[in-house]
PABAKE-999448 format. One record per residue: x, z, y of N, C-alpha, C, CB in turn; residue number from 1. Coordinates in steps of 0.02 Angstrom, whole numbers. Glycine has a CB too. Example, Ala and Ser with C-alpha at 12.3 -4.5 7.8 and 13.67 -1.06 7.14 Angstrom:
    n_px    n_pz    n_py   ca_px   ca_pz   ca_py    c_px    c_pz    c_py   cb_px   cb_pz   cb_py  pos
     660     390    -284     615     390    -225     660     390    -165     565     452    -224    1
     642     354    -112     684     357     -53     645     394       2     704     286     -30    2
! end
This chain:
    n_px    n_pz    n_py   ca_px   ca_pz   ca_py    c_px    c_pz    c_py   cb_px   cb_pz   cb_py  pos
   10706    4065    7458   10685    4129    7396   10684    4199    7409   10733    4132    7337    1
   10667    4234    7380   10695    4300    7397   10685    4319    7305   10642    4356    7470    2
   10753    4345    7298   10761    4366    7223   10764    4432    7221   10821    4338    7187    3
   10717    4441    7153   10664    4511    7153   10744    4546    7074   10524    4484    7109    4
   10736    4592    7095   10768    4628    7037   10729    4615    6981   10774    4704    7046    5
   10793    4621    6921   10721    4573    6834   10692    4669    6825   10798    4517    6692    6
   10628    4661    6797   10635    4732    6778   10664    4722    6713   10567    4776    6778    7
   10618    4781    6676   10648    4826    6628   10657    4773    6539   10583    4906    6625    8
   10554    4756    6526   10551    4706    6494   10609    4657    6468   10513    4682    6525    9
   10619    4623    6550   10679    4539    6574   10727    4591    6537   10709    4501    6691   10
   10795    4617    6542   10838    4648    6535   10838    4656    6463   10838    4697    6574   11
   10783    4675    6423   10779    4698    6349   10796    4637    6323   10707    4728    6318   12
   10743    4587    6332   10750    4508    6321   10764    4489    6310   10754    4473    6333   13
   10840    4504    6377   10899    4463    6384   10944    4490    6330   10932    4465    6458   14
   10957    4548    6336   10976    4584    6301   10972    4563    6205   10940    4637    6331   15
   10918    4568    6182   10895    4532    6113   10921    4460    6112   10808    4529    6105   16
   10895    4391    6156   10919    4360    6135   10999    4339    6119   10891    4337    6155   17
   11045    4393    6171   11116    4388    6161   11140    4420    6115   11150    4404    6207   18
   11111    4468    6087   11133    4490    6011   11129    4416    5960   11070    4560    5978   19
   11045    4402    5964   11023    4367    5909   11092    4313    5899   10942    4329    5926   20
   11125    4267    5990   11133    4227    5966   11218    4253    5929   11116    4170    6013   21
   11239    4318    5962   11303    4338    5934   11299    4340    5859   11326    4404    5962   22
   11244    4391    5828   11240    4350    5758   11212    4303    5722   11232    4373    5726   23
   11203    4257    5767   11189    4184    5705   11250    4146    5727   11102    4123    5714   24
   11307    4167    5779   11352    4120    5786   11419    4153    5747   11360    4101    5866   25
   11403    4216    5706   11464    4254    5680   11486    4188    5627   11443    4343    5636   26
   11554    4184    5621   11600    4155    5546   11546    4183    5497   11697    4198    5525   27
   11540    4113    5463   11509    4146    5381   11544    4190    5348   11503    4095    5322   28
   11526    4246    5300   11563    4280    5253   11569    4214    5173   11514    4368    5239   29
   11623    4219    5177   11648    4184    5111   11631    4240    5064   11733    4162    5108   30
   11610    4187    4998   11628    4242    4926   11644    4253    4914   11630    4255    4883   31
   11643    4311    4862   11668    4372    4841   11694    4297    4773   11602    4463    4826   32
   11761    4296    4731   11787    4304    4680   11796    4333    4639   11810    4300    4682   33
   11762    4312    4582   11749    4373    4514   11816    4381    4515   11711    4350    4425   34
   11846    4426    4458   11930    4426    4443   11944    4380    4369   11963    4521    4430   35
   11988    4372    4364   12010    4325    4300   11994    4370    4247   12095    4299    4295   36
   11989    4420    4232   11980    4465    4173   11874    4448    4176   12021    4574    4195   37
   11869    4441    4226   11779    4438    4227   11774    4379    4188   11733    4428    4310   38
   11807    4299    4210   11789    4252    4201   11802    4222    4115   11816    4224    4254   39
   11750    4189    4086   11732    4176    4030   11799    4099    4047   11633    4171    4015   40
   11866    4104    3986   11899    4028    3975   11854    3982    3971   11939    4017    3914   41
   11857    3918    3980   11840    3868    3944   11879    3854    3914   11820    3825    3965   42
   11848    3806    3831   11898    3787    3802   11922    3731    3790   11896    3805    3764   43
   11946    3731    3748   11990    3617    3797   11938    3567    3753   12129    3572    3755   44
   11940    3511    3756   11891    3450    3737   11964    3443    3678   11864    3370    3813   45
   11925    3440    3632   11993    3404    3597   11950    3331    3543   12049    3482    3531   46
   11962    3297    3519   11945    3231    3511   11884    3253    3453   12014    3177    3487   47
   11893    3280    3434   11836    3310    3373   11757    3319    3416   11868    3408    3336   48
   11759    3343    3479   11712    3351    3493   11690    3266    3566   11719    3437    3510   49
   11720    3226    3580   11716    3168    3581   11701    3146    3527   11758    3144    3603   50
   11715    3142    3447   11658    3067    3429   11644    3046    3420   11637    3033    3425   51
   11561    3097    3421   11498    3054    3423   11476    3006    3479   11448    3097    3418   52
   11529    3026    3560   11495    2989    3587   11545    2924    3593   11468    3022    3647   53
   11511    2834    3607   11548    2796    3614   11567    2773    3693   11525    2753    3573   54
   11609    2722    3703   11639    2680    3772   11598    2695    3829   11639    2594    3765   55
   11543    2667    3812   11504    2683    3858   11457    2742    3873   11478    2642    3859   56
   11465    2792    3848   11416    2870    3820   11504    2907    3883   11410    2901    3667   57
   11531    2881    3871   11616    2918    3912   11620    2909    3972   11692    2884    3892   58
   11607    2845    3987   11602    2817    4042   11544    2857    4082   11592    2743    4031   59
   11480    2842    4074   11429    2899    4094   11457    2970    4098   11370    2902    4041   60
   11471    2988    4056   11492    3077    4087   11555    3061    4128   11520    3148    4012   61
   11578    3045    4143   11652    3015    4187   11629    3009    4260   11683    2927    4159   62
   11571    2971    4267   11520    2965    4323   11492    3064    4353   11439    2908    4278   63
   11472    3098    4298   11421    3128    4321   11351    3147    4252   11400    3075    4384   64
   11336    3082    4223   11262    3097    4206   11292    3151    4142   11203    3014    4179   65
   11222    3169    4122   11228    3238    4079   11182    3235    4013   11202    3307    4127   66
   11203    3230    3958   11160    3234    3900   11115    3274    3901   11188    3246    3848   67
   11033    3261    3880   11005    3302    3838   10971    3296    3810   10991    3335    3848   68
   10970    3359    3743   10971    3355    3687   10875    3365    3662   11030    3411    3665   69
! end
């Protein structure tokens, strides 16, 4: 088998393929955290907030269920 010199388009195609592999295998960029002063503090839950719920409702809330009004 006689080996031929690669054509110009073949070398460009190989370079594009290698560049695509490099960019897709790059480590993912971590999302930036917002500044603490920009975050809205979550108020603590009081007993008065939980009063309308019974034991089954509280168990459902703990397991991840949400209530829609």
